[in-house]
Structures are given as structure tokens and as C-alpha cells.
C-alpha positions as CSV (number, residue, x, y, z in Angstrom):
1,X,0.0,0.0,0.0
2,X,1.5,3.3,-1.1
3,X,1.0,6.3,1.2
4,X,1.4,9.8,0.3
5,X,2.1,12.8,2.6
6,X,0.8,16.2,1.6
7,X,3.5,18.8,2.3
8,X,4.7,22.1,0.9
9,X,7.1,21.0,-1.7
10,X,8.1,24.6,-2.7
11,X,9.0,25.7,0.8
12,X,10.9,22.5,1.5
13,X,12.8,22.8,-1.8
14,X,13.7,26.5,-1.0
15,X,14.8,25.6,2.5
16,X,17.0,22.7,1.2
17,X,18.6,24.8,-1.6
18,X,19.6,27.4,0.9
19,X,21.0,24.9,3.4
20,X,23.0,22.6,1.2
21,X,20.3,20.0,1.3
22,X,20.3,19.7,5.1
23,X,17.1,20.2,7.0
24,X,16.1,20.0,10.7
25,X,13.2,18.1,12.0
26,X,11.3,21.2,12.9
27,X,11.8,22.7,9.4
28,X,10.5,19.5,7.8
29,X,7.5,19.4,10.1
30,X,6.8,23.0,9.4
31,X,6.6,22.2,5.7
32,X,3.9,19.6,6.5
33,X,5.8,16.4,6.7
34,X,4.4,14.1,9.5
35,X,6.6,12.5,12.1
36,X,5.7,9.1,10.5
37,X,6.9,10.4,7.1
38,X,10.2,11.5,8.6
39,X,10.7,8.1,10.2
40,X,10.0,6.5,6.9
41,X,12.4,8.7,5.0
42,X,15.2,8.2,7.6
43,X,15.1,4.4,7.8
44,X,18.4,2.8,6.9
45,X,17.1,2.1,3.4
46,X,15.3,5.4,3.1
47,X,16.1,8.3,0.9
48,X,17.3,10.7,3.8
49,X,20.3,10.2,6.1
50,X,20.3,11.3,9.7
51,X,23.4,13.4,10.3
52,X,22.6,14.2,13.9
53,X,19.4,13.6,15.9
54,X,16.8,16.0,14.3
55,X,19.2,16.9,11.4
56,X,18.8,15.2,8.0
57,X,20.7,15.1,4.8
58,X,18.1,15.0,2.0
59,X,20.5,14.3,-0.8
60,X,22.5,11.1,-1.1
61,X,25.7,13.0,-1.6
62,X,27.7,14.7,1.1
63,X,26.9,18.4,1.6
64,X,28.8,20.4,-1.0
65,X,30.2,23.5,0.8
66,X,30.9,26.2,-1.8
67,X,34.8,26.6,-2.0
68,X,34.4,30.4,-1.7
69,X,33.3,30.0,1.9
70,X,36.6,28.3,2.8
71,X,38.5,31.4,1.4
72,X,36.6,33.9,3.6
73,X,38.1,35.0,6.9
74,X,34.7,36.0,8.3
75,X,33.1,32.6,8.0
76,X,33.1,29.8,10.6
77,X,32.0,26.4,9.3
78,X,30.7,24.5,12.4
79,X,28.9,21.4,11.2
80,X,28.3,20.0,14.7
81,X,26.7,23.0,16.2
82,X,23.3,21.6,15.3
83,X,24.0,18.8,17.7
84,X,23.9,21.2,20.7
85,X,20.3,22.3,20.4
86,X,17.5,21.3,22.8
87,X,15.7,19.8,19.8
88,X,18.6,17.5,19.0
89,X,19.1,16.4,22.6
90,X,15.4,15.7,22.9
91,X,15.5,13.7,19.6
92,X,18.6,11.8,20.8
93,X,16.9,10.9,24.0
94,X,13.8,9.6,22.2
95,X,16.0,7.7,19.8
96,X,17.9,6.1,22.7
97,X,14.6,4.9,24.2
98,X,13.4,3.6,20.9
99,X,16.7,1.7,20.4
100,X,16.5,0.2,23.9
101,X,12.9,-0.8,23.4
102,X,13.7,-2.4,20.0
103,X,16.7,-4.1,21.4
104,X,14.8,-5.7,24.3
105,X,12.0,-6.7,22.0
106,X,14.0,-8.1,19.0
107,X,17.5,-8.5,20.3
108,X,18.8,-6.0,17.8
109,X,19.2,-2.2,18.0
110,X,17.0,-0.1,15.8
111,X,19.9,2.0,14.5
112,X,23.0,-0.2,14.7
113,X,26.4,1.4,14.5
114,X,28.9,-0.4,12.3
115,X,32.6,0.0,13.0
């Protein structure tokens, strides 16, 4: 059964284009995506990759930082700053609980880490 989610494609596309195809959970929800749609898109075989809890890469490629930004002396590239928000800590806590629940139910973590 195919399900569709109604969301504001134009706003999401504009947000993604301005942010190197990285979007936060709150931005995606504000565009009309449901929490279920986000879970579906961020599954291990889904089209989006979770960079940090609540921060998603919507493109299969790595973010492409324009080279001109590296040349500027007034720009600080801080990719892990998004991991220090209340939203990401809340999402990390919720993911931990989901992982523990899944592990104790199935014997496997929901989001395994491969080394």
C-alpha cells in the first residue's frame, strides 16, 4: 500500500537549496511532513540520512560546501553546532529509548552502528 504525505514542496525545496540539502526536523514538520513520514524517510534504506538527531541530509551525496566559503576570513564552518540544540538532545533521548525498546523486543538495536 502506497501512502502519500501532503506537504509544501516549494517551501521545503527552497529551504533545502539554501542549506546545502540539510534540514532540521522542525523545518520538515513546518513544511507539513508528518513524524511518520520523517521516520520512513530516515530508515536505513530510506532516501534521507540522519546526520545528527533531528538533522537530516536529504541528498544522497555529502553536503557540498561552496569553496568560496573556505576562502573567507569571516566565515566559521561549524557542522556539529546543530547537535547542541534542545531539539537534537530531545530527539537523541527519544532515539535512545526507541533503540532500547527495540533491542529488548527483538535482540537488535533499531539503529546499529557499524565499525
